[in-house]
C-alpha positions in Angstrom: 4.3 -12.4 -29.9 6.2 -14.1 -27.1 8.3 -17.2 -27.8 7.1 -20.4 -26.2 8.5 -20.9 -22.8 9.5 -24.5 -23.3 11.9 -23.8 -26.2 15.4 -22.4 -25.6 16.6 -19.5 -27.7 18.4 -21.8 -30.1 15.4 -24.1 -30.7 16.1 -27.0 -28.3 13.8 -28.0 -25.5 14.7 -26.1 -22.3 15.5 -28.3 -19.2 12.5 -28.6 -16.9 12.6 -29.2 -13.2 14.7 -28.1 -10.2 18.3 -27.1 -11.0 19.7 -29.2 -8.1 18.7 -32.7 -7.2 16.2 -33.0 -4.3 18.7 -34.7 -2.1 21.2 -31.7 -2.4 18.6 -29.2 -1.1 18.7 -28.3 2.5 15.5 -28.8 4.5 14.1 -25.6 5.8 14.8 -25.0 9.4 12.1 -24.3 11.9 12.4 -20.8 13.6 14.1 -21.1 17.0 13.2 -19.2 20.2 16.2 -17.0 19.6 15.0 -15.7 16.2 14.4 -11.9 16.3 13.3 -9.1 14.0 14.6 -5.6 14.6 13.0 -2.6 12.8 15.0 0.4 11.9 14.0 3.8 13.2 12.2 4.5 9.8 10.4 1.1 10.0 9.3 1.9 13.6 8.0 5.3 12.4 6.1 3.5 9.7 4.5 1.1 12.1 3.6 3.9 14.4 2.0 6.0 11.6 0.1 3.0 10.4 -1.2 2.4 14.0 -2.4 6.0 14.1 -4.1 5.8 10.8 -5.9 2.6 11.8 -7.1 4.2 15.1 -8.3 7.4 13.4 -12.0 7.6 12.8 -13.2 7.3 9.2 -15.4 10.5 9.7 -14.4 13.6 11.5 -17.7 13.9 13.5 -16.9 17.3 15.0 -16.3 18.8 11.6 -19.4 17.2 10.1 -21.5 18.4 13.0 -20.2 22.0 12.7 -20.8 22.1 8.9 -24.3 20.6 9.2 -25.2 23.3 11.7 -23.8 26.0 9.5 -25.8 24.7 6.5 -29.0 24.4 8.5 -28.6 28.0 9.7 -27.8 29.2 6.2 -24.4 30.3 7.3 -22.3 28.0 5.1 -21.3 29.8 1.8 -18.1 28.2 0.3 -16.5 30.0 -2.6 -16.7 28.4 -6.1 -12.9 29.0 -6.4 -12.2 27.0 -3.1 -14.5 24.2 -4.3 -12.7 24.0 -7.6 -9.2 24.1 -6.0 -10.0 21.3 -3.6 -11.6 19.2 -6.4 -8.6 19.7 -8.6 -6.3 18.5 -5.7 -8.3 15.4 -5.1 -8.7 14.5 -8.8 -5.2 15.4 -9.9 -3.0 12.3 -10.4 -0.3 11.9 -7.7 3.0 13.5 -8.3 1.8 16.2 -10.7 
């Protein structure tokens, strides 16, 4: 059981409120026209990869069309071992 949050470890009430008086706090400055953000090379690569992912189609139409044709013509015969291998890869927790 967690101790109450309003009681200090020695049993006295803990202080509540800001640690500094409001007058002592600095007002937040508005961004100026000279504020800049620069991404590292790794950050730029992440942004580029995310953009490619966002632009990629959800369905690979060419692959779907080819497989559909093979199935309709009775030419698609995947092996049970390959199906099991791919299912295991999809269902396996990451990092194992």
